C-alpha positions as a LaTeX table, in Angstrom:
\begin{tabular}{lrrr}
\hline
Residue & $x$ (\AA) & $y$ (\AA) & $z$ (\AA) \\
\hline
Met1 & 191.05 & 88.21 & 166.60 \\
Leu2 & 191.12 & 92.48 & 167.09 \\
Thr3 & 189.91 & 94.07 & 169.77 \\
Lys4 & 187.70 & 97.60 & 169.40 \\
Asp5 & 190.83 & 99.03 & 171.15 \\
Glu6 & 192.48 & 98.12 & 168.65 \\
Ser7 & 191.10 & 98.87 & 165.83 \\
Pro8 & 192.01 & 99.91 & 162.17 \\
Leu9 & 190.32 & 102.75 & 163.27 \\
Thr10 & 191.81 & 104.12 & 166.31 \\
Lys11 & 194.49 & 106.57 & 166.93 \\
Gly12 & 197.87 & 105.50 & 167.43 \\
Tyr13 & 196.61 & 101.82 & 164.79 \\
Gln14 & 199.79 & 100.10 & 164.51 \\
Pro15 & 199.86 & 98.21 & 161.22 \\
Val16 & 199.21 & 94.29 & 160.97 \\
Val17 & 201.20 & 92.35 & 158.66 \\
Trp18 & 201.72 & 88.93 & 159.09 \\
Asn19 & 203.30 & 86.67 & 156.69 \\
Phe20 & 203.55 & 89.39 & 153.99 \\
Lys21 & 206.82 & 91.80 & 153.72 \\
Leu22 & 206.26 & 95.29 & 152.66 \\
Leu23 & 208.79 & 96.03 & 149.12 \\
Ala24 & 208.00 & 98.97 & 148.43 \\
His25 & 204.73 & 101.95 & 148.95 \\
Asp26 & 204.43 & 104.86 & 146.06 \\
Met27 & 201.53 & 107.11 & 146.96 \\
Leu28 & 201.90 & 107.74 & 142.68 \\
Gly29 & 202.57 & 111.77 & 143.40 \\
Gly30 & 199.43 & 112.13 & 144.93 \\
Phe31 & 197.04 & 110.58 & 142.38 \\
Gly32 & 196.83 & 107.35 & 144.70 \\
Gly33 & 192.77 & 106.63 & 144.19 \\
Met34 & 193.33 & 103.74 & 141.71 \\
Gly35 & 190.54 & 101.50 & 140.77 \\
Glu36 & 190.53 & 97.76 & 139.72 \\
Gly37 & 192.62 & 97.61 & 136.69 \\
Met38 & 196.30 & 95.96 & 137.05 \\
Ser39 & 198.00 & 94.39 & 134.68 \\
Val40 & 201.62 & 93.83 & 134.19 \\
Gln41 & 203.79 & 93.78 & 130.79 \\
Ile42 & 206.82 & 92.67 & 130.07 \\
Ala43 & 207.73 & 95.79 & 127.44 \\
Pro44 & 210.06 & 95.11 & 124.76 \\
Asp45 & 212.79 & 96.70 & 126.02 \\
Gly46 & 212.81 & 94.03 & 128.92 \\
Arg47 & 211.09 & 96.19 & 131.99 \\
Arg48 & 208.43 & 95.16 & 133.61 \\
Ile49 & 205.56 & 97.31 & 133.72 \\
Ile50 & 202.41 & 97.29 & 135.95 \\
Trp51 & 199.68 & 99.41 & 134.50 \\
Leu52 & 196.89 & 100.38 & 136.88 \\
Ala53 & 193.51 & 101.85 & 136.25 \\
His54 & 192.34 & 104.87 & 138.78 \\
Glu55 & 189.74 & 105.28 & 140.72 \\
Ser56 & 188.51 & 108.41 & 139.39 \\
Ala57 & 189.68 & 111.36 & 137.40 \\
Pro58 & 191.29 & 113.45 & 137.08 \\
Lys59 & 193.56 & 110.86 & 136.15 \\
Asn60 & 192.95 & 108.19 & 133.59 \\
Phe61 & 195.84 & 105.20 & 134.01 \\
Thr62 & 199.48 & 104.97 & 135.29 \\
Ala63 & 202.35 & 102.64 & 134.56 \\
Val64 & 204.88 & 101.81 & 136.92 \\
Asp65 & 208.01 & 100.39 & 136.02 \\
Val66 & 208.68 & 97.22 & 138.94 \\
Ser67 & 211.57 & 95.55 & 137.48 \\
Asp68 & 213.08 & 96.40 & 140.69 \\
Pro69 & 209.82 & 95.90 & 143.12 \\
Arg70 & 211.84 & 97.47 & 145.90 \\
Lys71 & 212.23 & 100.50 & 143.73 \\
Pro72 & 209.25 & 101.14 & 141.41 \\
Lys73 & 209.05 & 104.32 & 139.23 \\
Val74 & 206.12 & 105.90 & 137.52 \\
Val75 & 206.76 & 106.22 & 133.66 \\
Cys76 & 203.75 & 107.22 & 132.76 \\
Arg77 & 200.34 & 109.15 & 133.45 \\
Thr78 & 197.57 & 110.27 & 131.86 \\
Asp79 & 194.26 & 112.14 & 132.34 \\
Leu80 & 190.86 & 111.55 & 131.50 \\
Pro81 & 188.96 & 113.93 & 128.94 \\
His82 & 186.58 & 115.13 & 131.26 \\
Ala83 & 186.01 & 114.92 & 135.04 \\
Asn84 & 182.44 & 113.34 & 134.23 \\
Met85 & 184.00 & 109.49 & 133.96 \\
Arg86 & 186.06 & 107.19 & 135.06 \\
Ser87 & 188.21 & 104.28 & 133.69 \\
Asn88 & 188.44 & 101.69 & 136.30 \\
Ser89 & 189.25 & 98.67 & 134.77 \\
Leu90 & 191.94 & 97.70 & 132.29 \\
Glu91 & 194.12 & 94.33 & 130.92 \\
Thr92 & 197.24 & 94.09 & 128.78 \\
Thr93 & 198.13 & 91.69 & 126.31 \\
Gly94 & 201.60 & 91.74 & 124.48 \\
Ser95 & 202.00 & 95.58 & 123.69 \\
Ile96 & 198.19 & 96.50 & 123.61 \\
Met97 & 196.23 & 97.65 & 126.17 \\
Ala98 & 192.15 & 98.18 & 126.66 \\
Val99 & 191.03 & 100.60 & 129.00 \\
Ala100 & 187.66 & 101.00 & 130.26 \\
Tyr101 & 185.71 & 103.63 & 130.60 \\
Gln102 & 182.59 & 104.96 & 132.05 \\
Thr103 & 180.81 & 107.97 & 132.55 \\
Ser104 & 178.71 & 109.74 & 135.52 \\
Lys105 & 175.53 & 110.01 & 133.47 \\
Lys106 & 173.55 & 108.68 & 130.71 \\
Asp107 & 174.02 & 109.73 & 127.45 \\
Leu108 & 177.78 & 111.21 & 127.54 \\
Lys109 & 180.70 & 110.60 & 126.45 \\
Pro110 & 183.64 & 109.04 & 125.86 \\
Ala111 & 181.67 & 105.73 & 126.94 \\
Gly112 & 183.28 & 102.83 & 125.88 \\
Phe113 & 186.73 & 101.26 & 125.53 \\
Glu114 & 189.72 & 102.42 & 124.00 \\
Leu115 & 192.65 & 100.59 & 122.91 \\
Phe116 & 196.84 & 101.17 & 122.79 \\
Asp117 & 200.32 & 100.89 & 121.83 \\
Ile118 & 202.23 & 100.38 & 124.70 \\
Ser119 & 205.28 & 99.27 & 122.90 \\
Lys120 & 206.71 & 102.58 & 124.48 \\
Pro121 & 205.35 & 102.44 & 127.56 \\
Glu122 & 206.05 & 106.42 & 128.49 \\
Asn123 & 204.07 & 107.16 & 125.56 \\
Pro124 & 201.03 & 104.68 & 124.82 \\
Lys125 & 198.99 & 105.76 & 121.92 \\
Ser126 & 195.71 & 105.47 & 120.91 \\
Ile127 & 194.64 & 102.54 & 118.21 \\
Ser128 & 190.94 & 102.67 & 118.36 \\
Phe129 & 187.92 & 103.65 & 120.68 \\
Phe130 & 184.31 & 101.67 & 120.88 \\
Asp131 & 181.82 & 104.21 & 121.43 \\
Cys132 & 178.64 & 101.96 & 123.96 \\
Ser133 & 177.44 & 105.58 & 125.11 \\
Gly134 & 174.02 & 106.06 & 124.59 \\
Pro135 & 170.83 & 107.98 & 126.25 \\
His136 & 170.72 & 104.31 & 128.46 \\
Ser137 & 174.18 & 103.84 & 128.30 \\
Arg138 & 176.93 & 104.80 & 130.99 \\
Gly139 & 179.65 & 102.96 & 128.81 \\
Val140 & 182.04 & 100.48 & 129.99 \\
His141 & 182.51 & 99.16 & 133.65 \\
Gln142 & 184.55 & 95.93 & 133.27 \\
Leu143 & 186.54 & 94.34 & 130.63 \\
Trp144 & 188.39 & 91.08 & 130.00 \\
Phe145 & 191.56 & 91.44 & 127.97 \\
Cys146 & 194.06 & 88.59 & 127.47 \\
Asp147 & 194.30 & 86.23 & 124.24 \\
Gly148 & 194.79 & 89.41 & 122.31 \\
Glu149 & 191.57 & 87.90 & 120.23 \\
Phe150 & 188.58 & 89.55 & 121.80 \\
Val151 & 187.59 & 91.98 & 124.74 \\
His152 & 184.30 & 90.38 & 127.16 \\
Cys153 & 182.91 & 93.45 & 128.76 \\
Ala154 & 180.50 & 94.79 & 130.88 \\
Ser155 & 178.90 & 97.32 & 128.97 \\
Gly156 & 175.24 & 99.09 & 128.73 \\
Ser157 & 174.63 & 100.05 & 124.57 \\
Arg158 & 172.37 & 102.56 & 122.71 \\
Asp159 & 170.43 & 99.77 & 121.60 \\
Phe160 & 169.59 & 98.44 & 125.07 \\
Val161 & 167.04 & 99.90 & 126.89 \\
Pro162 & 166.72 & 98.48 & 130.43 \\
Thr163 & 163.28 & 97.87 & 132.23 \\
Asn164 & 165.03 & 99.53 & 135.34 \\
Pro165 & 167.60 & 102.34 & 134.75 \\
Asn166 & 170.30 & 100.39 & 137.21 \\
Asp167 & 170.39 & 97.42 & 135.24 \\
Asp168 & 171.95 & 99.49 & 132.47 \\
Gln169 & 174.84 & 96.92 & 131.66 \\
Phe170 & 175.03 & 93.67 & 130.52 \\
Tyr171 & 177.90 & 90.91 & 128.71 \\
Arg172 & 178.94 & 92.13 & 125.73 \\
Cys173 & 181.79 & 90.37 & 123.35 \\
Val174 & 183.85 & 92.53 & 121.15 \\
Asp175 & 186.58 & 90.75 & 118.41 \\
Val176 & 189.71 & 92.96 & 117.98 \\
Arg177 & 191.55 & 90.67 & 116.22 \\
Asn178 & 191.99 & 93.55 & 113.70 \\
Pro179 & 192.47 & 96.22 & 116.61 \\
Ser180 & 192.41 & 99.73 & 114.81 \\
Lys181 & 187.96 & 98.18 & 113.96 \\
Pro182 & 187.15 & 96.54 & 116.93 \\
Val183 & 183.47 & 94.53 & 116.00 \\
Glu184 & 181.07 & 93.64 & 118.27 \\
Val185 & 180.09 & 89.90 & 118.44 \\
Gly186 & 177.48 & 88.50 & 120.42 \\
Arg187 & 175.94 & 89.65 & 123.61 \\
Trp188 & 174.00 & 88.51 & 127.03 \\
Trp189 & 171.62 & 89.77 & 129.55 \\
Met190 & 169.94 & 88.41 & 132.52 \\
Pro191 & 166.21 & 88.15 & 131.02 \\
Gly192 & 163.56 & 90.72 & 132.11 \\
Thr193 & 166.03 & 93.02 & 132.30 \\
Arg194 & 166.07 & 94.62 & 129.12 \\
Gln195 & 162.67 & 96.17 & 127.63 \\
Gly196 & 160.94 & 94.13 & 125.24 \\
Asp197 & 162.32 & 90.45 & 127.33 \\
His198 & 159.15 & 88.27 & 127.61 \\
Val199 & 160.06 & 87.89 & 130.99 \\
Met200 & 158.94 & 89.91 & 134.17 \\
Pro201 & 161.89 & 91.77 & 135.34 \\
Pro202 & 163.15 & 90.73 & 138.57 \\
Pro203 & 162.53 & 91.60 & 142.35 \\
Arg204 & 164.87 & 94.54 & 143.40 \\
His205 & 166.90 & 94.23 & 146.75 \\
Pro206 & 166.96 & 96.27 & 149.69 \\
Ile207 & 170.14 & 97.72 & 148.63 \\
Asp208 & 169.25 & 98.05 & 144.88 \\
Lys209 & 172.73 & 97.92 & 143.18 \\
Gly210 & 171.26 & 97.05 & 139.55 \\
Tyr211 & 170.98 & 93.34 & 138.05 \\
Arg212 & 173.84 & 94.28 & 135.51 \\
Ala213 & 177.49 & 92.97 & 134.75 \\
His214 & 180.33 & 93.33 & 136.44 \\
Asn215 & 183.25 & 90.78 & 136.12 \\
Thr216 & 183.33 & 89.08 & 132.40 \\
Asn217 & 186.31 & 86.04 & 132.82 \\
Val218 & 187.52 & 83.53 & 129.97 \\
Tyr219 & 189.57 & 81.03 & 130.22 \\
Pro220 & 191.70 & 78.93 & 128.08 \\
Gln221 & 191.16 & 76.37 & 130.00 \\
Arg222 & 187.64 & 76.20 & 129.19 \\
Gly223 & 187.47 & 79.10 & 126.03 \\
Asp224 & 184.44 & 78.24 & 125.64 \\
Cys225 & 182.83 & 79.97 & 128.56 \\
Cys226 & 182.10 & 83.13 & 130.24 \\
Tyr227 & 182.23 & 82.91 & 134.68 \\
Leu228 & 180.17 & 86.34 & 134.47 \\
Ala229 & 179.21 & 88.27 & 137.86 \\
Tyr230 & 176.29 & 90.14 & 137.48 \\
Ile231 & 175.79 & 92.19 & 140.92 \\
Asp232 & 172.22 & 91.32 & 142.52 \\
Gly233 & 171.49 & 88.80 & 139.71 \\
Gly234 & 174.33 & 86.40 & 141.38 \\
Met235 & 176.88 & 84.77 & 138.45 \\
Phe236 & 176.12 & 82.52 & 135.43 \\
Val237 & 178.39 & 80.10 & 133.22 \\
Leu238 & 177.74 & 81.00 & 129.70 \\
Asp239 & 178.51 & 79.05 & 126.68 \\
Ile240 & 180.15 & 81.63 & 124.44 \\
Ser241 & 181.56 & 78.80 & 121.86 \\
Asp242 & 179.10 & 80.79 & 119.28 \\
Lys243 & 180.18 & 83.88 & 120.52 \\
Ala244 & 177.03 & 85.30 & 118.62 \\
Asn245 & 174.60 & 83.23 & 120.68 \\
Pro246 & 175.91 & 82.99 & 124.07 \\
Lys247 & 173.45 & 80.49 & 126.00 \\
Lys248 & 173.08 & 80.07 & 130.02 \\
Ile249 & 174.84 & 76.89 & 131.55 \\
Ser250 & 174.25 & 77.41 & 135.13 \\
His251 & 173.55 & 80.36 & 137.92 \\
Trp252 & 173.97 & 80.63 & 141.13 \\
Thr253 & 172.91 & 83.54 & 144.07 \\
Asn254 & 172.88 & 83.81 & 147.19 \\
Ser255 & 170.73 & 86.93 & 146.87 \\
Pro256 & 168.57 & 87.38 & 149.02 \\
Pro257 & 169.19 & 86.44 & 151.95 \\
Tyr258 & 172.70 & 88.12 & 151.24 \\
Thr259 & 172.94 & 91.78 & 149.90 \\
Gly260 & 173.63 & 91.71 & 145.99 \\
Phe261 & 176.48 & 92.36 & 144.44 \\
Met262 & 178.35 & 89.85 & 143.31 \\
His263 & 181.67 & 90.76 & 141.77 \\
Thr264 & 184.05 & 87.80 & 140.93 \\
Val265 & 184.07 & 84.36 & 139.42 \\
Val266 & 187.20 & 82.22 & 139.55 \\
Pro267 & 186.82 & 78.85 & 138.28 \\
Leu268 & 189.49 & 76.48 & 139.58 \\
Phe269 & 189.42 & 74.27 & 136.67 \\
Asp270 & 191.98 & 71.50 & 138.11 \\
Arg271 & 190.13 & 70.74 & 141.45 \\
Gly272 & 186.41 & 71.35 & 140.13 \\
Leu273 & 186.07 & 74.48 & 142.62 \\
Met274 & 184.89 & 77.51 & 141.88 \\
Leu275 & 185.92 & 80.89 & 143.82 \\
Val276 & 182.89 & 83.84 & 144.51 \\
Thr277 & 183.13 & 87.31 & 146.13 \\
Asp278 & 181.00 & 89.99 & 146.74 \\
Glu279 & 181.68 & 92.84 & 147.41 \\
Ser280 & 181.30 & 95.43 & 149.64 \\
Thr281 & 179.92 & 98.85 & 148.58 \\
Glu282 & 178.28 & 100.42 & 152.27 \\
Asn283 & 180.04 & 101.96 & 153.96 \\
Asn284 & 180.20 & 101.46 & 158.23 \\
Ala285 & 179.41 & 97.48 & 156.85 \\
Lys286 & 175.58 & 98.08 & 156.20 \\
Asp287 & 175.90 & 95.71 & 153.76 \\
Trp288 & 177.40 & 92.94 & 156.09 \\
Pro289 & 178.61 & 89.90 & 155.50 \\
Lys290 & 180.41 & 90.09 & 152.27 \\
Leu291 & 182.73 & 87.05 & 151.77 \\
Ile292 & 184.67 & 85.10 & 149.35 \\
Trp293 & 182.71 & 81.95 & 148.80 \\
Ile294 & 183.78 & 78.69 & 147.44 \\
Leu295 & 182.18 & 76.39 & 145.10 \\
Asp296 & 181.42 & 72.80 & 144.11 \\
Ala297 & 181.88 & 73.25 & 140.78 \\
Arg298 & 182.38 & 69.96 & 139.72 \\
Asp299 & 179.19 & 69.79 & 137.80 \\
Glu300 & 178.70 & 73.45 & 136.20 \\
Thr301 & 174.95 & 72.91 & 135.76 \\
Asn302 & 174.51 & 72.68 & 139.58 \\
Leu303 & 177.15 & 74.83 & 142.23 \\
Val304 & 176.76 & 73.83 & 145.19 \\
Pro305 & 178.26 & 76.26 & 148.07 \\
Ile306 & 180.55 & 74.60 & 150.47 \\
Ala307 & 182.47 & 77.25 & 152.35 \\
Thr308 & 183.60 & 80.64 & 152.75 \\
Cys309 & 186.71 & 82.45 & 153.65 \\
Pro310 & 186.97 & 83.13 & 157.61 \\
Met311 & 186.34 & 87.16 & 158.36 \\
Pro312 & 187.05 & 89.03 & 161.67 \\
Asp313 & 184.59 & 90.10 & 163.27 \\
His314 & 182.53 & 92.96 & 160.99 \\
Arg315 & 182.26 & 95.18 & 164.37 \\
Val316 & 185.83 & 95.73 & 164.60 \\
Tyr317 & 185.17 & 97.68 & 161.03 \\
Ala318 & 182.52 & 99.21 & 161.24 \\
Gln319 & 183.24 & 103.02 & 161.90 \\
Ala320 & 184.28 & 104.26 & 159.33 \\
Gly321 & 184.66 & 103.12 & 155.15 \\
Arg322 & 184.21 & 100.11 & 153.77 \\
Phe323 & 184.51 & 96.62 & 155.08 \\
Gly324 & 184.30 & 93.33 & 153.06 \\
Ala325 & 185.31 & 91.28 & 150.33 \\
His326 & 186.01 & 93.19 & 146.94 \\
Asn327 & 188.00 & 91.20 & 144.47 \\
Ile328 & 190.82 & 88.54 & 144.45 \\
His329 & 193.42 & 87.48 & 142.12 \\
Glu330 & 191.76 & 86.11 & 139.56 \\
Asn331 & 194.88 & 83.47 & 137.74 \\
Val332 & 194.87 & 85.84 & 134.18 \\
Pro333 & 195.90 & 83.66 & 132.04 \\
Leu334 & 199.18 & 85.96 & 130.99 \\
Pro335 & 202.41 & 84.98 & 131.45 \\
Thr336 & 203.32 & 87.46 & 133.37 \\
Ala337 & 200.19 & 86.51 & 136.14 \\
Trp338 & 201.17 & 83.68 & 138.90 \\
Gln339 & 198.58 & 80.97 & 139.04 \\
Ser340 & 197.41 & 79.21 & 142.25 \\
Asp341 & 194.48 & 77.00 & 142.83 \\
Gln342 & 195.95 & 76.62 & 146.78 \\
Ile343 & 196.17 & 80.16 & 148.13 \\
Val344 & 193.68 & 82.87 & 147.60 \\
Leu345 & 194.51 & 86.52 & 147.82 \\
Gly346 & 191.80 & 89.10 & 148.31 \\
Thr347 & 190.87 & 92.40 & 149.00 \\
Phe348 & 188.52 & 93.35 & 151.96 \\
Phe349 & 188.84 & 97.99 & 152.33 \\
Asn350 & 189.50 & 98.76 & 155.57 \\
Gly351 & 190.40 & 95.20 & 156.74 \\
Gly352 & 193.52 & 95.14 & 154.32 \\
Leu353 & 195.12 & 92.01 & 152.20 \\
Arg354 & 194.19 & 88.88 & 152.77 \\
Ala355 & 195.35 & 85.35 & 152.48 \\
Tyr356 & 193.64 & 82.07 & 152.57 \\
Asp357 & 194.87 & 78.21 & 152.18 \\
Ile358 & 192.34 & 76.01 & 150.70 \\
Ser359 & 193.81 & 73.11 & 150.18 \\
Asn360 & 190.88 & 71.56 & 151.99 \\
Pro361 & 187.72 & 73.26 & 150.53 \\
Tyr362 & 185.37 & 73.01 & 153.44 \\
Gln363 & 188.02 & 74.42 & 156.20 \\
Pro364 & 189.89 & 77.27 & 154.44 \\
Lys365 & 192.25 & 79.46 & 156.47 \\
Glu366 & 194.00 & 82.23 & 157.02 \\
Val367 & 197.61 & 82.45 & 156.83 \\
Gly368 & 198.03 & 86.37 & 155.52 \\
Ile369 & 197.03 & 89.91 & 156.35 \\
Phe370 & 198.56 & 93.20 & 155.33 \\
Met371 & 197.03 & 95.69 & 156.84 \\
Pro372 & 198.34 & 99.41 & 156.80 \\
Pro373 & 197.50 & 102.40 & 158.53 \\
Ala374 & 195.48 & 105.21 & 157.08 \\
Pro375 & 197.16 & 107.13 & 154.04 \\
Ala376 & 197.08 & 110.95 & 154.81 \\
Gly377 & 194.50 & 112.10 & 153.51 \\
Ala378 & 192.24 & 109.11 & 153.46 \\
Pro379 & 188.41 & 110.62 & 153.80 \\
Thr380 & 187.44 & 107.74 & 155.44 \\
Gly381 & 189.89 & 107.72 & 158.03 \\
Thr382 & 190.73 & 104.59 & 157.23 \\
Ile383 & 192.54 & 102.16 & 154.52 \\
Gln384 & 190.47 & 101.06 & 151.41 \\
Ile385 & 192.62 & 98.46 & 149.65 \\
Asn386 & 190.78 & 98.13 & 146.28 \\
Asp387 & 192.49 & 95.53 & 144.19 \\
Val388 & 195.30 & 92.92 & 144.13 \\
Phe389 & 196.80 & 91.44 & 141.37 \\
Val390 & 200.21 & 88.77 & 141.73 \\
Asp391 & 203.02 & 88.38 & 139.19 \\
Glu392 & 204.87 & 85.12 & 137.77 \\
Arg393 & 207.84 & 85.95 & 140.44 \\
Ala394 & 204.87 & 85.75 & 143.18 \\
Val395 & 205.19 & 89.81 & 143.49 \\
Val396 & 202.12 & 91.20 & 145.27 \\
Tyr397 & 200.70 & 94.25 & 144.03 \\
Ala398 & 197.49 & 95.46 & 146.41 \\
Val399 & 196.20 & 98.98 & 145.56 \\
Asp400 & 194.29 & 102.15 & 147.87 \\
Arg401 & 190.71 & 103.15 & 146.77 \\
His402 & 191.48 & 106.52 & 147.72 \\
Val403 & 194.48 & 108.39 & 148.30 \\
Gly404 & 197.05 & 104.96 & 149.73 \\
Gly405 & 198.79 & 104.29 & 145.59 \\
Leu406 & 200.40 & 101.37 & 145.52 \\
Tyr407 & 201.53 & 98.33 & 148.36 \\
Ile408 & 204.32 & 95.96 & 147.03 \\
Leu409 & 204.68 & 93.38 & 148.72 \\
Glu410 & 205.93 & 89.35 & 149.64 \\
Met411 & 204.58 & 85.86 & 150.36 \\
Asp412 & 206.05 & 84.38 & 152.98 \\
Phe413 & 203.34 & 81.26 & 153.65 \\
\hline
\end{tabular}
């Protein structure tokens, strides 16, 4: 465990690297503030391209050739139409990419998602745009697009009026089998969050981030279910066998007494387990604790928490920037993604990237840390590792939220 004198926020701090090997670091040409959209494509010419969404304007997305992970090469970088929007999330399937657009205020455009032809990575071409703008909508925050047929997303809509302004995004399923004409086929929201619901609105959390959808994961092992994180509303398992009429199977929340912002839900089907993360959204650990939870999911109608992944003393990290869980490698069901139900890799902002062995789910053990020093120009004076993706070669990609760009690693465990 680090002492306060060894804090990553102190002058002269040396990087912590345990059971990871840094292969390459790319600051992405000075545009290294990256979001939580990472997806690997094998291009038609055989190159391996990782597509990265940016955290904020001016850039939209960047494509990096990682065929040789020790020599990454930026091959494409695009701009957003204006500064009051972001493209925080993206996914690729074959030679089509879906990119989420969320605006900083409601009733701005473009807000929704765009489909691109990425068969030539240097020259992505727009196929279509699905408009989600409106007087109560900021568009799409996150999307899931893995089967080439449906985009599952956390989105607002012109015809959705929330009971509280913070509850403006909900689950939507969009048919993109004809990619030039996306069509919504179903939606679901937490009862009480829409005006007109015959249910009382939910009570607000002290740190109010909204009862709204975040990750909308759907896996082929159980393609009739959506594993839906709902920020201050906890998480839901939805039956989407009838996509026009999603139905709740189960609900689990830890807040209160915790501080909300449930972010990611990853089922481990063969083990009857489920991983759930809460996102740290406040600097100086004001919303501590933010953890990776392990649930017993043998009966998905009765989810039971059995452990959390161990964390260091948060006081060591509370001087600046965010500290706590964010995202994990999600076992994305694509041939270019690594699959594991034994190892969990998660991002912890100024706590870096951490790996856990959950072979005994009741006693997860930390088995790796990658915590680089703050990159030059970091506004918080710290690293802020934001997202992680592992390709099928077991090459690890991690990104910094503000300026640090892309880190490419090997695992040694």
